[in-house]
C-alpha positions in Angstrom: 121.3 131.1 57.8 118.7 130.0 60.1 115.3 128.6 59.5 112.1 130.6 60.9 110.9 129.5 64.0 107.2 128.6 62.6 108.8 126.7 60.1 110.6 124.7 62.8 107.3 124.4 65.0 105.3 122.9 62.1 107.9 120.6 60.9 108.2 119.2 64.6 104.8 119.1 64.4 104.2 117.2 61.5 106.8 114.8 62.5 105.0 114.0 65.8 101.8 113.0 63.8 101.1 109.4 63.0 99.8 107.6 60.0 97.2 104.9 60.7 96.0 102.6 58.1 92.5 102.2 57.4 93.0 98.2 57.7 94.4 98.7 61.4 91.6 97.5 63.5 93.7 98.9 66.7 93.1 102.2 65.7 89.3 102.1 66.4 89.8 100.4 69.8 89.5 103.4 72.3 90.6 102.9 76.3 87.6 104.2 78.4 88.4 106.1 81.6 85.7 104.4 83.2 86.2 101.7 85.7 84.3 98.6 85.6 82.3 97.3 88.8 84.5 94.3 89.2 88.0 96.9 88.8 86.3 99.1 91.4 85.3 96.4 93.7 88.6 95.2 94.0 90.2 99.2 94.3 87.9 99.4 97.2 88.9 96.2 99.1 92.4 97.2 98.5 91.7 100.6 99.9 89.9 98.8 102.9 92.8 96.7 103.7 95.3 99.6 103.3 93.3 101.7 105.6 93.3 98.8 108.1 97.0 98.3 107.8 98.0 101.6 108.7 95.7 101.8 111.5 97.3 98.9 112.9 100.7 100.0 112.5 102.2 100.6 115.6 101.5 104.4 117.0 105.1 105.6 115.9 105.3 103.8 112.8 101.9 105.2 111.9 102.5 108.8 112.7 106.1 108.3 110.5 103.7 107.2 107.7 101.3 110.2 108.2 103.8 112.4 108.1 105.7 111.2 105.3 103.1 110.2 102.5 99.9 112.2 104.0 101.3 115.3 104.8 104.5 114.9 102.6 106.8 116.3 105.3 110.7 115.8 104.8 112.3 113.1 107.0 114.3 115.5 108.6 112.1 117.6 110.1 110.1 114.4 111.2 113.7 113.1 112.9 114.0 116.5 114.6 110.6 116.8 115.8 111.1 113.2 117.6 114.5 113.6 119.2 115.8 111.0 117.0 118.2 110.5 114.1 117.3 110.8 110.2 118.2 106.9 110.0 115.9 106.3 113.0 113.2 107.7 111.2 114.0 106.1 107.5 113.9 103.1 109.4 110.7 102.9 110.7 109.8 104.0 107.8 110.9 101.3 105.8 109.7 98.8 108.5 106.1 100.2 108.1 106.3 99.8 104.2 107.3 96.1 104.6 104.4 95.8 106.9 101.6 97.2 104.9 103.2 95.3 101.9 102.8 92.4 103.6 99.4 93.0 104.7 98.1 93.7 101.2 99.5 90.4 100.1 97.8 88.4 103.0 94.6 90.4 102.7 94.1 91.7 99.3 95.7 89.5 97.1 93.8 86.9 94.8 95.7 83.8 96.1 96.3 83.5 99.9 100.4 83.2 100.1 102.5 83.6 102.7 104.6 87.0 102.7 108.3 87.1 102.0 109.6 89.5 104.1 112.5 91.1 106.1 110.0 91.6 108.9 110.3 89.0 111.7 107.6 86.4 112.2 106.4 87.3 115.3 106.3 91.0 114.6 104.2 90.5 111.4 101.6 87.5 112.6 101.0 90.3 115.8 100.3 92.9 113.2 98.2 90.7 111.2 96.3 89.7 114.3 95.5 93.8 114.8 94.3 94.2 111.4 92.2 90.8 111.7 90.7 92.5 114.9 89.8 95.4 113.0 87.3 93.6 110.7 84.1 94.5 111.3 82.2 91.6 112.7 78.9 92.1 110.4 81.6 92.1 107.5 80.4 95.2 106.4 82.0 98.8 106.7 85.6 99.7 107.8 87.5 100.9 110.5 89.3 104.0 109.4 92.8 104.7 109.5 93.4 107.0 112.8 95.1 110.3 112.3 98.1 110.5 114.7 99.6 113.6 115.4 103.4 113.7 115.8 
């Protein structure tokens, strides 16, 4: 007593269609995949800040961020290679992410607000000083994030 597969597929396809009124003005609006120049400039600035921020991380944190997020390696494997516990690698990764968020808030935010973080003020300010030291003197170009092998 079943329905033919073709009839079910046709009914589901028909149910998935939406009917739009001719009077609906939003039906004519099509989002453009093209990035506007202002948006491109903001994205470029954020990427530059992120590259400097990653490069300014302490060497071990930078290596862990590289391994986890760029190389997509499991934390367990990184911990074994470094000779530390899974927890230690996870804590270093979390601390690095907090520092990177703070850097984006400080250097790439529209408004200059003091970051709210669990990172100590001394550690955060030393980190910000390393990022500031990496800023190009001419105002052009960015020091790329260094790739660190574990």
